[in-house]
C-alpha positions in Angstrom: -102.7 23.4 45.7 -101.9 22.7 42.1 -104.2 19.6 42.2 -107.0 21.8 43.8 -106.8 24.2 40.9 -107.2 21.3 38.5 -110.2 20.0 40.4 -111.9 23.4 40.4 -111.4 23.6 36.6 -113.0 20.1 36.1 -115.9 21.2 38.2 -116.4 24.2 35.9 -116.0 21.9 32.9 -118.7 19.5 34.1 -121.1 22.4 34.8 -120.4 23.8 31.3 -121.1 20.4 29.7 -124.3 19.8 31.8 -125.4 23.4 30.9 -124.8 22.7 27.2 -126.8 19.4 27.2 -129.6 21.1 29.2 -130.2 23.4 26.2 -130.7 20.4 24.0 -132.8 18.5 26.6 -135.2 21.4 27.4 -135.9 22.3 23.8 -136.3 18.7 22.7 -138.9 18.1 25.5 -140.5 21.4 24.6 -141.2 20.1 21.1 -142.4 16.7 22.3 -139.3 14.7 21.3 -138.7 11.7 23.5 -135.3 11.8 25.2 -134.3 8.5 26.9 -130.9 9.7 28.2 -129.2 12.8 29.5 -125.5 12.1 30.4 -122.6 14.2 31.4 -119.3 12.5 30.5 -118.4 9.4 28.6 -117.5 5.8 29.5 -118.9 3.8 32.4 -121.8 5.3 34.3 -120.9 6.4 37.8 -124.4 7.5 38.9 -127.8 7.7 37.2 -131.4 8.1 38.1 -134.5 7.8 35.9 -137.1 10.5 36.2 -140.1 10.1 34.0 -139.0 8.8 30.6 -135.4 10.2 30.8 -132.4 8.6 32.6 -130.1 11.3 34.1 -126.5 10.4 34.9 -122.8 11.1 35.2 -120.1 9.0 33.5 -116.5 8.5 34.4 -114.7 10.5 31.7 -115.6 14.3 32.0 -114.7 15.1 28.4 -118.1 15.7 27.0 -121.8 14.7 27.3 -124.9 13.9 25.3 -128.6 13.5 25.2 -130.1 10.6 23.3 -133.1 11.6 21.2 -135.1 8.9 19.3 -135.4 9.1 15.5 -132.4 11.3 14.8 -132.4 10.1 11.2 -135.3 9.3 8.9 -135.9 5.7 7.7 -134.5 4.6 4.4 -136.3 5.1 1.1 -137.9 1.7 1.5 -139.1 2.5 5.0 -136.8 0.0 6.7 -134.3 1.0 9.4 -132.2 -2.2 9.9 -128.7 -2.6 8.4 -129.0 -4.4 5.1 -125.8 -3.7 3.1 -122.4 -5.3 2.8 -120.8 -2.0 1.6 -118.7 -0.5 4.4 -119.8 3.1 3.7 -123.5 2.1 3.3 -123.1 0.0 6.4 -122.1 3.1 8.4 -125.3 4.9 7.2 -127.5 2.0 8.0 -125.9 1.4 11.4 -126.5 5.1 12.3 -130.1 4.8 11.2 -130.6 1.6 13.2 -129.1 3.2 16.3 -131.5 6.1 16.1 -134.4 3.6 16.2 -133.2 1.2 18.9 -135.4 2.6 21.6 -138.6 3.2 19.6 -141.7 2.2 21.6 -145.3 2.1 20.5 -146.7 5.6 20.3 -143.2 7.1 19.5 -144.0 7.5 15.8 -144.9 11.2 16.3 -142.2 11.9 18.9 -139.1 11.3 16.7 -136.5 14.1 16.1 -136.7 13.9 12.3 -140.5 14.4 12.3 -140.1 17.9 13.6 -140.1 20.8 11.3 -136.7 22.1 10.3 -136.9 25.2 12.4 -137.7 23.2 15.5 -134.7 20.9 14.8 -132.5 24.0 14.3 -133.6 25.3 17.7 -132.9 22.0 19.5 -129.4 21.7 18.0 -128.6 25.4 18.4 -129.8 25.4 22.0 -126.7 23.5 23.3 -124.0 25.8 21.9 -126.2 28.8 22.7 -126.3 27.9 26.4 -122.4 27.9 26.3 -122.5 31.4 24.7 -124.9 32.7 27.4 -122.6 31.3 30.1 -119.6 32.8 28.5 -121.1 36.2 28.2 -122.3 36.2 31.9 -118.9 35.0 33.1 -117.1 37.6 31.0 -119.3 40.3 32.5 -118.5 39.1 36.0 -114.8 39.0 35.1 -114.8 42.5 33.5 -117.2 44.4 35.7 -116.8 42.5 38.9 -113.1 41.8 39.1 -111.5 44.0 36.3 -108.7 43.4 33.9 -105.0 44.2 34.1 -104.1 47.2 32.0 -100.9 49.2 31.5 -101.0 52.8 32.8 -99.2 56.1 32.3 -97.1 55.5 35.5 -93.5 54.5 35.1 -92.6 51.1 36.6 -88.9 51.1 35.7 -86.5 53.0 33.5 -84.2 51.3 31.1 -80.5 52.1 31.1 -79.9 51.7 27.4 -81.5 51.3 24.0 -82.1 47.6 23.1 -84.1 46.6 20.0 -87.1 44.5 20.9 -86.2 42.1 18.1 -82.9 41.2 19.9 -84.8 39.5 22.8 -82.3 40.5 25.5 -82.6 42.9 28.5 -78.9 43.3 29.4 -77.0 46.3 28.2 -73.9 45.8 26.2 -70.9 48.2 25.9 -71.9 49.9 22.7 -75.6 50.4 23.5 -76.6 54.1 23.7 -78.2 55.5 26.8 -82.0 55.3 26.9 -83.7 58.7 26.3 -85.8 58.3 29.5 -82.7 57.8 31.7 -81.0 60.7 30.0 -84.0 63.0 30.6 -84.2 62.0 34.3 -87.4 60.0 34.2 -87.9 58.0 37.4 -89.9 55.0 38.5 -93.2 56.2 40.0 -93.5 59.2 37.7 -96.9 59.7 36.2 -96.5 61.0 32.6 -99.2 63.6 32.0 -98.3 64.7 28.5 -95.7 64.2 25.7 -95.0 67.0 23.3 -98.2 68.7 24.4 -100.4 65.7 23.9 -102.3 64.5 27.0 -101.4 60.9 27.9 -103.9 59.8 30.6 -104.0 56.3 29.1 -101.2 53.9 28.1 -102.2 53.7 24.4 -102.2 57.5 24.1 -98.8 57.7 25.8 -97.4 54.9 23.6 -98.6 56.5 20.4 -97.3 59.9 21.4 -93.8 58.5 21.8 -93.9 56.2 18.7 -94.8 59.1 16.4 -92.0 61.4 17.6 -89.0 59.3 16.4 -85.9 61.5 16.1 -87.4 64.6 17.7 -85.2 66.6 20.0 -86.0 68.3 23.3 -89.6 66.9 23.5 -91.3 68.3 26.6 -92.5 65.5 28.9 -94.8 66.7 31.8 -94.8 64.3 34.8 -96.3 64.2 38.2 -93.7 63.2 40.7 -95.1 62.7 44.2 -97.6 65.5 43.7 -95.1 67.9 42.1 -95.5 68.7 38.4 -92.2 68.7 36.5 -91.3 69.2 32.8 -88.5 67.1 31.5 -87.0 67.2 28.0 -86.1 64.1 26.0 -84.5 63.3 22.7 -86.7 60.5 21.4 -84.7 58.1 19.4 -85.7 55.5 16.8 -85.7 51.9 17.8 -87.0 48.5 16.7 -90.2 48.0 18.7 -93.1 45.6 18.7 -95.7 46.3 16.1 -99.2 47.1 17.4 -102.5 46.1 15.8 -105.5 48.4 15.4 -106.5 47.7 19.0 -103.1 48.8 20.4 -102.1 45.2 21.2 -98.6 44.0 20.3 -98.4 41.6 17.3 -96.4 38.5 18.0 -93.0 38.3 16.2 -93.5 41.5 14.2 -91.5 44.7 14.7 -91.4 48.3 13.3 -89.1 51.3 13.6 -90.7 53.9 15.8 -90.0 56.4 18.5 -88.5 55.1 21.7 -88.2 56.5 25.2 -87.1 53.5 27.3 -89.3 52.7 30.3 -91.7 50.0 31.4 -95.2 51.1 32.4 -96.8 50.0 35.6 -100.0 48.1 35.4 -103.2 47.8 37.5 -106.5 46.0 37.7 -109.4 48.2 36.5 -113.1 47.3 36.4 -114.8 47.9 33.1 -118.1 49.6 32.4 -120.8 48.0 30.4 -119.8 49.6 27.1 -116.1 48.8 27.5 -117.0 45.2 28.4 -119.1 44.8 25.2 -116.1 46.1 23.1 -113.7 43.8 25.0 -115.9 40.7 24.4 -116.3 41.6 20.8 -112.5 41.6 20.4 -112.2 38.3 22.2 -114.8 36.7 19.9 -112.9 38.0 16.9 -109.7 36.6 18.3 -111.4 33.2 18.9 -112.8 33.0 15.4 -109.4 33.9 13.9 -107.8 31.3 16.1 -110.3 28.6 15.0 -109.6 29.5 11.3 -105.9 29.3 11.9 -106.0 26.0 13.8 -104.8 23.8 10.9 -101.8 26.1 10.3 -100.7 25.6 13.9 -100.5 21.8 13.8 -96.9 21.6 12.6 -95.7 23.8 15.4 -97.8 21.8 17.9 -96.3 18.5 16.6 -92.8 20.0 17.0 -93.6 21.1 20.5 -95.0 17.6 21.4 -92.4 15.4 19.7 -89.5 17.7 18.9 -87.6 20.5 20.6 -89.9 23.3 19.4 -91.2 25.9 21.9 -94.9 25.9 23.0 -96.2 29.3 21.9 -98.6 31.2 24.2 -101.4 31.0 21.5 -100.8 27.3 20.8 -104.0 25.2 20.8 -104.7 23.9 24.3 -107.0 21.0 25.3 -108.8 20.0 28.5 -105.5 18.8 30.1 -103.8 22.1 29.3 -106.7 24.1 30.6 -106.7 22.0 33.8 -103.0 22.7 34.2 -103.6 26.4 33.8 -106.2 26.0 36.6 -103.6 24.4 38.7 -101.1 27.2 38.1 -103.7 29.9 39.0 -103.9 28.8 42.6 -100.1 28.7 42.9 -99.6 32.3 41.7 -98.6 34.9 44.3 -101.6 37.1 43.7 -104.7 38.1 45.8 -107.4 35.4 46.2 -109.8 37.7 44.3 -107.5 37.6 41.3 -107.3 33.8 41.5 -111.0 33.6 41.4 -111.0 36.0 38.5 -108.6 33.8 36.7 -110.9 30.8 37.0 -113.9 32.8 35.8 -111.9 33.9 32.8 -110.7 30.4 31.9 -114.2 28.9 32.2 -115.7 31.8 30.2 -113.1 31.3 27.5 -113.8 27.5 27.4 -117.5 28.1 26.9 -116.9 30.6 24.1 -114.7 28.0 22.4 -117.4 25.3 22.9 -119.9 27.6 21.2 -117.8 28.4 18.2 -116.5 24.8 17.7 -119.9 23.3 17.9 -121.3 25.7 15.4 -119.0 24.4 12.7 -121.2 23.0 9.9 -119.7 19.5 10.2 -121.2 16.3 11.5 -121.2 15.0 14.2 -121.1 18.5 15.6 -124.3 20.4 16.4 -123.6 22.7 13.4 -123.7 19.8 11.1 -127.2 18.9 12.1 -128.2 22.6 11.9 -126.8 22.7 8.3 -128.8 19.6 7.4 -132.1 21.0 8.7 -131.5 24.3 6.9 -130.7 22.5 3.7 -134.0 20.5 4.1 -135.9 23.7 4.6 -134.3 25.2 1.5 -135.0 22.3 -0.8 -138.6 21.9 0.4 -139.1 25.6 -0.1 -137.8 25.4 -3.6 -140.1 22.5 -4.3 -143.1 24.5 -3.1 -142.2 27.5 -5.3 -141.8 25.3 -8.4 -144.8 23.1 -7.4 -142.7 20.0 -7.3 -143.3 16.9 -5.1 -142.1 17.4 -1.5 -138.6 15.8 -1.3 -139.2 14.8 2.3 -136.7 15.0 5.2 -133.1 15.4 4.3 -131.3 12.1 5.3 -128.5 13.3 7.5 -127.5 9.6 7.9 -126.0 9.7 4.4 -123.4 12.0 5.7 -122.2 9.7 8.4 -119.2 8.4 6.5 -117.9 12.0 6.4 -118.9 12.4 10.0 -116.7 9.4 11.0 -113.8 11.0 9.1 -114.3 14.3 10.9 -114.6 12.5 14.2 -111.4 10.6 13.5 -109.5 13.8 12.6 -110.8 15.4 15.8 -109.7 12.4 17.9 -106.2 12.6 16.4 -106.0 16.3 17.0 -107.2 15.9 20.6 -104.6 13.3 21.2 -101.8 15.5 19.7 -102.9 18.5 21.9 -103.2 16.2 24.9 -99.6 15.0 24.5 -98.3 18.5 24.0 -100.2 19.6 27.1 -98.4 16.9 29.1 -94.9 17.1 27.8 -94.7 20.8 26.8 -97.6 22.7 28.4 -98.6 26.3 27.9 -97.6 28.1 31.2 -98.9 31.3 32.7 -96.2 31.5 35.4 
């Protein structure tokens, strides 16, 4: 079953890649750019078929994809495109330029990528990541409104026997631990807490805040529904070291605060979200993803320690395709309803597509965002030239940035290898 889950994930991965490249392909053809190849995967070709002027195919390694557009870079200043320099950096530029012209045929002079206006090139390069964003949004809507998300409720799941600080990372009572206020007040598993200190607590965040803000208060009235009977209990809410919450009510990893403490665990359930709540939820996830992308370099030392040392693999550690596939394998082994397993796969593929969108929008070559940045820069400098009545500077030669692109690609490969090793030897687990 574990292997089946990995296969399902890779199918979702291939669909996501093909969908991404379809965005580039469709817009390139729309603007008359010749596209000799549309490929899903890298390495040896498993299957291909030529339709019209484009070869469509699938390659052996499902870790990416590409379309080949002719004339990605303009010719050099002398109009030549062949390599002609012994300088290694200049050679990189000229090799890239030559590769962009390998398949030029008579009549292609007006069908090259660089000959299109900057706004058309921006659309072609943005279309790929945008397709991933569309797929992510659709799948998140399916996940949220079709299946629902697990949320904590105002129903008591279990009552703690004693007061233990969250920072101590233990759940066994010791001799000198004081009795938990919830146990002393007579709170029981299954009780539905309706109010605390006169504040209605229909949702978990309301209940949590009502308890946290009453540290040290005595005889606080707690109204509960116990099997249809309304009861009023009284509790002395103590002060304890509890997890810090962010402005969305989510616990902040590794941070604690002193706040009111009652001593029980809430029950959770799966609840479908309405359209408005889904939009807010997705906005929060995009914010988290952006923050995670910005924080990526700072997580490399911990990732190295997890891969080659004895460090733990944190839940928010960077995860690659191997790790995501393992998560897919774990989903089918969980003892949960089949509908929730499907929901898990929908969530993983949606998150993967959101990450693809954000990563590809980085303004670095060879990513799509790097080509977009080059087109925007060309548009800006041509606009400035028109305003000041200067000669048209012509197309911006993105090929000159290829040495930097090779450095970025090398760093990305190294990071991918590191993440892959960590995913194998010390994977992120959901079970």
